[in-house]
Structure formats: structure tokens, C-alpha cells
N, C-alpha and C positions, 0 to 999 in steps of 0.2 A: 504493500500500500504506500502511495505517495501522498503526503499531507502537507499543505501549505497553510500556515496560520498567521494571519494579521501581518502580511508582508508589506513593508514600506521600503521603497527604493526610489532614489531620485538621481538625475544626471544634471550637473551644473545648476542645482537648485530647482529644476523642473521635475515634479513628481511623475514617475512612470507607474508605480503601484502605491496605493494608499489603503492600508487595512484590507489587503486582498487575501482571501482564503479559498481553499478548494481541497477536496479529497478525491483522489483517483484510485479506485479499487484495483487490487491486484488482478492482472489478466485482462484488463479492459484496454481496448484500442480507442484512443480519444483524439479527435481532431481539434487543433488549436486555431481559432478563427478570430478575426478582428481587422479593423482598418490598418493599412500601412502606417507604421509609426506608433502603434499602440503598445508595443513592447513584447511581441511574440518571441523574437530571437533573444531579447534580454532575459525573458523567463527561462529559456533553455540554459543560458549562461549561469543563472542563479541556481538552477537545479544541478548543474554540473560542478558548481562551486568555483567556477572561474570568476564569478562576481559574488560579493557578499551583500546581503540585504542590510539596509540601515537599521531595521528592526524587524522583529517577527522570526518565525522558525520554518525551516523546510526539513521535514522528517522523511528519510529514506531508509529502508531496511539495510543494515550493515553489510549483508551478504550480496546485495544487488550489484551486478555488473551493469554499468551504463555504457551504451554504445551510440555513436552518432557519426555522421560524415563531416569531418572537420575541413578536409581539403582533398584534392584529387590524389590518386595513387601516384607514387613517385615515378619519374621517368628513369627506370633502372633496367638492368639486364634480366631480372626475374620475369618469368612468364606470368600472364594474367592469372592462370589457374593457381600457380604457386603463391602469388601475392594474396589471393583470397584464402587459400588453405592456411597460410601463416597467421591469418586473423584470429584463428582459434589458438590462443597462446598456450593453453593447457595442453592441448594435443601436441603442438610443436615441441614443447619442453619435454613431455613424456617420451616422445619418439627419440629425441636426442639422448635422454638419460638412459633408455633401455639398451642402447648400443654399447655403453661403457659400464653398465651396472654389473657388479659381481655378487651382490647380496641376493640370495635366492628368494627370501621373503619379499624384498623390495621389488624384484622382477615380477613375482606373482601379483603383487599389488598393482604394479604398473599395467600389466596386461588386463587385469580385471577392470581397472579404471578406464583404460582405452575402450574396453567393450561397453562400459556404462555410458560413455559419452558418444557412442556410435562412431568411433574414430575410423573404423574400417570402411564405413560407407561415406566418409568425408569427401573423397575425391568426386564421387558421383553426385553428392549434394551440391558441392561447390560448382561443378560443371553445369548442373541443372539451373542454378541461380544465374550464372553468367549467360547461359543460353536464353533464359527468360528475359534478360536485359539486352538481348540483341547481339551477343558475342558467340559465334558458332565455335565448334570444336577446333578448327584450324586457328582461329583468332586467339583462342585460349592458350595455345602453345607458344604464341609469339611474345617477345619481350615488351614490357610496358613502354619503353622509350619510343617504340614505333607508332604509338597512338597519340592522338591529340588530347588536349586537356579535357574536352568534353567526354571523350571515351574513357579517360582515366578516372573521371568523376563516377562513371558507371561502375568501374572496377572497385572504387572505394565504397560505393553503395553496396555492391555485391559482397564485399568483405565484411561489412558490418551486419548485413543480413545473415551471412553464413555464421558469424560469431555467436548469433542467437543470444544477445544480452538480455538480462532480466528487465531492463528498462531501455527501450529503443526510442531514440530521439531523431526524428527526421524533419529537416527544414526544407520545404518545397522540393521533395524528391522527384516529382514528375518534370521539373524544369530540365533535368538531364536526359529525359526519355522521349521516345516517339510514342505514337498511339499504341503500338504493339507492346512496348515496354510498360506503358501506363496500365494497360489491361492486365498484364502479368502481375504487376505490383499490387493492383486492386485485389486479385485473388490471393496472393501471398499474404498480404496483411490481414485479410479476412480470416485466414486460418492460423495466424500467428498466435501462439498460446501464452506468450509473456505480455507484459505491459508495454504499450507503445503510445507515444505522443507524436502526432504528425501535424506540423504547421503546413497548411495547404490552402490554396484558393481554387483547387480543382473540385468542382461540385460532384463529379462522378465518383472520384476517389472517396470523398467525404460521405457520399450516400451509400456506397457499397462495401466500404472497408472498416468503418468505425461503429462503435456502439455507444458513443458519447461525444458531446461537443463541449469544449471549454471556451467560453466567449470572453474576450478581453475588450472592455469598454469602460470609459470614464474612470480609468485607473483601478478598476475592480475586476475580479474573476467570478464567473458564474458558470456552474456546471449544468448541462442539460443531457438527459438520457435520450438515446436514439441517434439517428443519422442527421445529416444537414437539413434535409427537407423538414423533418420533425422539429428540429431546432428553429428553423426559419419561421415555421408556422406558429410555434409557441411564442417566439420573440415578438412577432408582429401582433399577436393577441395581447401580449403584455404592454407593448407600446400603445396600442389602441385604448386599452383599459386605463393606463396611466394618463394619457392625454384627455380621456373623458373625465376622469376624476379631477384633474387640474382645471379643466374647463368649468366644472361645477364649482370648485373652490374659488376660482377667479370671479365667477358670477356672484357667489355669496359675499366675497370680500367687497366687490363693487357695490352691492346692495347695502351692506353695513356702512361703508364709507359714505354713501349717499345720505343715509339716515343721520349719521353724525354731523355731516356738513349742514344739513337742513335744520336740525333741532338743537345743535350745541348751544346756541345763544338764547334759546327759550327756556325760561325758568321751569315751566311745567314738564319739559322733556329733558332737562339737564342730567338727572340721574340715569335715565335710560341711555342717553348719549354716552355718558361715562362708562356704563356697563358694556356697551358695544365696543368702545375703545379698548377696554380690557380684553374682550373677545378677540379683537384684531391682533393685539399684542401677543396673545397666547396661540393664535392660529399659525402653525408651522407651514411655511410655503411648500407645496408639492412641486418638485422638479420633474416634469415629464421626461421620460427617457428618450428624448429626441436626439438622434445621432447627427453628427455633422453631415451636411449635404454633400453628395459627391458631385464634382464638376463634370458635366456632360462633355462628351466629345462632339465636335462639330466639323464636318467635312464640307468644303465648298462644292457647289454643283457645277460640273463641267459642261461646256457647250456641246450641243448635239453634233454627232458625226455620222456620216453615212456608213451603214454596216456593210461587211463585217469589219471589226476593228483590227483583228489579226488573223491571218491564215498561214499555216505551215503545211507544206506538202513534201512527203518523202524525205523528211529532215533527219539529219544525224548530227549529234553534238557530243562533245567531250573535252578532254584536256590533254595538251601535249601530244596530239595525234591518237590518243586512246579513246575509243568510243564508249560513252556512258549510256546514251539513249539513241535508239535507231528506229527507223520506219515511223517517224512522227507525222501524223496527219491530224491537225488540230485546228479548231476555229473558235474565236472569242468574239461575242457580240456585246453590245451595250447592255448593262444591267444583268449580265451573267453572274451567277454566284457559284464559283467552282472551288471545291476542296480537293487538294492533292493528297492521295492516300498511298501508303506503302512504307515498308520498313526503312530504317536509317541505312544510308548507303546505297539505296536503290536509285536515287537521282532526283528527289523532290526539289532540293536546293538548286541542282543543276538546271532543271526545267524552269524554276523561278528566275534564275539569273538570265536564262535565254530569253524569256518573255520580258524581262526588265531591260534587255539590251546590254547586259553585263557580259554576255557571251554571244558569239556568232556561230551560225551553222557551219559544220565541216562540209556538208553537202546538203542538197535539197533546196527548196524554195521558201522564202520568208516574205510575206506581204503584210504591210501595216498601212492603214488608211492615212491620208494626208492630215497633218496637224495633230497627230496622236500624241498625247502626253501620258506618261506612265509614272506612277509613284511606287517606290520600292522601300519596304521596311524589313530589316533583318537584324537579329540580335547582335551580330558581329559589328554592326554599324555603331554600337555604343563606344567601341574603341576608336572610332573615327571622329567622335566629338572632341572639340578642343577643351581640355579640362580647365583651362584658365579663363576661357571666355564665358560670358553669361548667356542665358537663353535669349535675351534681347539681342545680343551681339550676333548670335547664330542666325536669327531670323533677318536681322538688318542686312547681313551679308548676302542673303538670298533675295531680298526684296528691297533693293535700294530706291525704287520708285515710290514706295509708300512713306507717308509721314510718320513721325514718331508716335503720334496718338493712334493712328491706324495700326501700327505694329503692336503697340501695347494692348490695344483692344483685341487683336487676334490672339496674343499670348494669354490675355485674361480669359478669353473664351475657351482656351485649352487648359485652364487650371493654374496658370502662372499669375498669381496675385502680386501686389506691389512688394510684399516681403521677400519674395524669392526670385522675381523676374531679373534682377541685376546681380544675383549671386553667381559665383563661378560654378561651372558644371560639376566640378569635383565635390562641391558641397551639397549637391542634389541627391535625393534618394533614387533607388532603382526605378520606382514607379514614375517619378518626375522626369527622369531621363527618357523612359519609354514614351511618355507623353510628348516630350520635345521631339523625339524621332518621328512620331506619328504626325506631328504638326509640320515638320520639315518635309515629310513624304507627301503630304496632301496640300501644301500651301499654294501650289500652282494649279489647283483644281484638275487632277489627273483624270483621264477617261478610264484608265485601268489602275486599280490599286492592288499591289502584290504584297501580301503580309506573310512573312516567315516567322512563326512563333511570336505573335504580337502580345500574348497575354503574360509572358514571363515578367515578374516584378509588379503585376497589377493585382490588386485585391479583388474579391468577388464582386463588390459593388461597382468598381471601375470596369471590370469585365462585362458586367451587364450594361453599363453605359456605352461601352464599345459596341456591343451587339446591337443596341438600339440605333447607334450612329451608322453602322454598316447597313442595317436594314432600311434606313432612310436615304442612304447615299445613292445617287443616280448613276454612278459609273459601274463598270464591271469590277468584281472582286475575286482575287485568287488567294486562297488561304492554305497555309501549311501550319498545322497546330496539333499538339498533343491533347488539347482541351476538347474532348468530344462534345461537351455541351455547347461550346461556341460553334463548332463545325455543324452540329445538328440544327442549330437555330438560325444559322446564317446561310449555309450552302444549300442549293437545290439541285446541284449536279456534282458528281464525284468522278475524278479521274484516278484510276489505279495505275501506279507505276511499279512494274514488276518484271524482272528478268530483261531489263533494258528496253522495255516497250511501255507505251501509255495506251490504256483502253478505258472506256467508260464503264463504271461500276454501277449496276442497277440495284438499288436497295437503300436502306437507311444505315445508321451507325450500329444498330444492333446486328443487322445482317453482316456488316463488315467485321464485327467482333467474332461472330461465328465463323466467318470466312478465314480470319487469321488463326483462330483456334484449330480449325480443320487442317490448315497447312502445317501448324506446329506439331500436331499429333503425328503427322507423317514424317517429321524431322526434316522438312523441306522449307524452302521459301514458299510464299503463296503460289500455288501451282494450279495447273489446269485440272488436275485430279481433285484438288481441294475445292475448286470452283464447281466442279460437277457434283461433288458431295453436298454442296450447299444448295444448288439449284434444282437438283433432281433427287428423287427417292431411290435409294439403292434397291435394285431388283434382285431378288434371291432366286437362284436356279434351284428349283425344287426337283429333286430326283424322285422318281416313282419308286416307291417301296414295294416289295413283293407281297406285303400284306394287302388285303383287299381294302377298299375305300371305307367300309363301315368300321373295320378294326382301327384304321388310322384315325377316323373321326372320334372314336371312343378314347383312344390314347390322348389325342389332343385335348378333348374335353376334360379328362382327368388331370392332365398337366395344368390346364388353366385353373381348375378348381384349387389345386394345391398351391399354385403360384399366388392366386388371389388371397388364399388363406394366410400365406406367409406375409403378404403385403399388409393385410389388415392387422396382423400381430405386430409387425414392424411399426405401423402407424400408431398403435396403442402405446408402444414403448416410447416412441418419439414424443407423443402427447404428454406422457407422464414426466419425462425428463425436461421437456420444455416448461411445464408448470413449475417443476422444482427449480430449474434454472432462473425463471422469472422471479420466483419468491426470494431466492438468495440475492439476486441482483438488486431487487427493490430494497431488501434489508441492508445491503452494503452501500447503497447510494444515499442512505440516511446518515448524516453526520453524527447524530446522537448514538448510533450503534457503536461507533468507535470509542466513545467516552464510557459507555456502560460495559462493553465486552472486553474480557482479557485478551491480550495479544496472542496467546496460545490458541484460543478458540477462533480468533480472526484468521490466523494462519491455516488452521484446519479447514475452515469454511472456504477460504480461497483455493486451497488444494482440491476440495470437493467440487467447487465450481469448474476448475480446470478439467477435472476428470469427467464431469458431466458434458462439457463442451466436446471433449475428445470422443466420448461415447456417442453423442449426437451426430458427429461427423461420420462415424462408422455406420450408424443406423441409416442416415440419409443416403450414403453411398449404396448401402444394401437395397434401400427402397428404389433407388434409380435403376439399379441392376435388375431387380425383380420386374419393375415396370417395363423395362426394355425387352425382357424375355417374353412378357405377356404380349407386347406389341408384335414381336417376331412371330409368336405362335398364331396370333389372330391374323 
């Protein structure tokens, strides 16, 4: 159990946490949410004891191993697989010790301990994690120094997941991943049996992988049971209720004040007026939980152009004579909303750069309509910003024809108020830099806007504001994003990039998730066979048995009866365990439970909850297998 009690912490006199308290039950996966700048990363530093609170206590069981991704894996000669394996320090030390150990009893203990920690399956587990993060078997054998920083961040993430810490701390883990990696992480976290805290603005991850939300707002912490959608619904209800109560109090206060002002001078009403003044003095003002408004995004409307905007025929593109994408036949029209799908390394960024005129075709034909303007946003452009120049200076350099007032108005509409508009870029937050890049990309009213991972560094509210702006935007939009919620709500056309080619994908994001899963089960990239398994039902070749038809029907009927009986029994077991699980979780979510209950009993209850979750997972898998058999028989 992780318990934070009455935490106070400030930076340069500015409070980040004031009397903040929360209890995280053992084994729970909790999403940490809040606006940028509310202190989410600071909270992690306090938990890891790299920062010390000004007052208050953070209680963590002494035996807890805490794991998190601090930085990318080092650019060394070790292979990716070896780097991940060495993250299990105990296993690494025991294997080194056993080679030189002469003590028979100690050797016996070492081998027993290696078995207890599943050391002999370690390589398979590490390989599976790296594969889920997009690194195939060949890549796993290559040294770390051959990979870019982004890929080494994945290795670092893989290492901490493999280490299986008692308390897992992840800060925006999907920022390092593509959609496929994000899907894999969702599933991994949902089955993670230890305690996990995840800072994330990814709605899908928070909906499918956590069973609690810790909300940071107004320097306080508040824990909500359930996923993000449940939290959001409950939070909105609280806001509405608080605003309603405040409205009533304000009306009451106004009424009393009106009476006092009318009758204070009249002798006959003086006592009543004085009594009402005392009521006003005792009336504690209700502060409605109104959060700071999010500055909306605003993109200028481009002039209309004759369609098509872009046409590519028989195109081939790559780098240094090496082909990445071949046989390109693509067309983009005004107001197209296209999402580029495919695993990392397949060519999404290459296609984005081609469409943005950052690359030229090696062969084939490229047509662009006259006067076409293209806006291009990519995360690597953050490095191209001048750290010493302000946001105002960046825009002024692009729009020398605009007056200072016009420039500042444009910056203000993009969220750059007077207090930050003249600050050097190096002093801006990641979210503010992303807003600046988006403004730079769209300032000339482009007809095509190409966005490569635009939501990194944006909080959930800012992401929703971006979605609204893109849906109102009158130009064409090309999106590359690991945020499936953004893709689903903005795109109405999907281009799948796979095996060096681009084709249209028919379906929604759920279909794509099944598509990816089908491909990974086969140990391949997304393939034609995976496509077929998604789009068509597998037809089973039924061999005619020597038994007559009636006998076969009898056997099938008996099989169905038995399978359905097993399924009903499994469902009853699941129902019993689900009830028990819910009862324990409700008990452990109540802070008073931890004050009244001995630590030994809390530990036993936590252990029981973990066991129930494990049993539920087995039963649910059994139920699925039985159901599949029934379907096959029918």
C-alpha cells in the first residue's frame, strides 16, 4: 500500500501540493491525471524520494522495489535483449555467484531461488516484452548503440517492465510507442499484478488498463475508483453539483445583503439587519471546483483550390538510393481526413515527409495543384526551435508583414498570454512548445496539414481542443498518432503502410487492433494472411467420418451439452470471485480501513486480492476457450 498524508510541497514559494492525501491499495493500477503543470512528475519524484516534501508523510512498504524509466538505455555494445535481462538485478547477481560458489548449501539455495523467480524463463519473457514494443528477434540481438534515442527509450521501458517492480512508475509511456506498441502496453498493464502508477493523457490506455484514477487539481489529490470515463463522468457531476450549490449560496448572500442595505438605517429593522450581518459573516464562501479554461486551438481557413490537391502515380521513395515505399498510387482532396497506420519503421514518417515536400520521389509521378500550401508538424521539429528566442520572435520571423498587435493576437489565440509570449523557448513547457509548433505549421493557412504525433506533451483537455480544431479546419489533414482516440474522432479514411506499400484500410480502430493482433499471433508483420483472418471467417474442411450422420449428430449434441455445462460452472465461479473481488476493493478504497486494520491483516487481504485476480484471469481464459469450442462445434 502507498499512502500519502497531508503533503505540502512548494517550488520557489509556489505551492504544488497543499495538504494533499491519497491511499493507493496494493495491486491497483492507477492513472495519474491533471493539467500540465499541476505536479504529476513532481509527485513521482516525491514518491521516489529524489525530492522531499516540506511537510507530510509518504509511506511505502520497506520491501517495495520501485521501478521507472529515468532515461533511455545507454548506447553501448550490449544487445537489447541482454540490456533488458540485466534489469533483473537479483537474477544477474545469482547467475554470477553460482559460477564461482563452492558452498554446496549456498549453491542449492541459489538454484532454488532462481527457480522461485522464474529465472529460466527470463530470456523468453524479456524477448516477448521487446517484441511487444516493436523490436523483433533480429533487432534484439543487435547492440544498443545502433539504435536511436527513441528506440533506446523503448528498451529502457522494456527493462523496467521485465524487472517487475512492486511499484511501477510510468510517465507518459505511450509517447515512445506507435499504435501497435500502445495496444500491447494496454494489455500488459491490465494484467500487471503489482502496483502501478501511470501518468498519461492517453484516454484509451486510461480506460482499458487502470482500475483507479488519481486526479491532481488545485494542489490536492483525489482518488476515484474505475477507469477514465468513470472518473470523467463523476468529476463532471461533482463540478455541476458544486456550481449549483455556489449559485444558490450567491443568490442567498445577495438577498441578505439587499435586506441589510435597505433596512440598516431603520430603527424598526435594525436588529434584524444586524442579525443578517452576522449570518453573512458566518457564511463560509463555497468555491466551485471550476478548473482553468483550456485555450482552444484555432487554424486559419485556406483559400479554395481546384481538386485534386495531390496525386502520386507509380511512386517510389526512400533514402540514399534505398527504397522504403514502392508502387505509391495516392490522391488527396480538400477536407480529406486521413490517418496513416502501420508499425514503426514501416514508412509512416517517410510518407509524411514526401507529402510535406521534405523528400522527393526516386521514380514515378508527383502532381500538386497550383498555389498549394502545406503545413508540417513533427516532434523532431522541437529541436529546430531557437531556445533563446521567444514565441513572439519565432512568429515575427515568419510573418514580417503583420503588425505587432496582429502577431500578439495570433499568439494569444494559440494560448500564449502576455506572461509567456516574450519568454525564451527554453523556459516553455513541452505543451507550450507543441502549441508554438502547431501555430508555426498553420500560420500560412495551409491547404494540407500533416501532423506526426501532435499530441505528445499535450494534456487530455488540450487534446480534445485539438480534435475540435481539426474537425472545424477546412483543409485536408494527414495524421500519424499513437493516440487512437484522436485518430478515431478525426480521421474518416485510413491508409495502411505495410511491407513497403500503402493501401486503404477499411474499418475502424477496433478493426485495426484486431488486425494487428492477428498479425502478431502469427509472428509476422501485418500480413495478407492476417488480413484474410480479419475479413473472412475461417472455413473448416470437414472430413466425412465413417460413422453415419445420426451417430455424428448424437456425439455433437452430447459434446455441446457438456461444453455448455462447463461454461455455466465457469460463469458461476467467475461471478463468485468477482463479488469477492469487488467487496475487498471497496473495503480497501476506504481510508478508514487502514486506520482500524492491523498491517498484518492488510497484507493478507492484499495477497488474497492478488490471488483472486490471478484466478479470475485463468477462469476467463477457460471461458473463452470453452466458448470457442462451442462455436466450432455449432
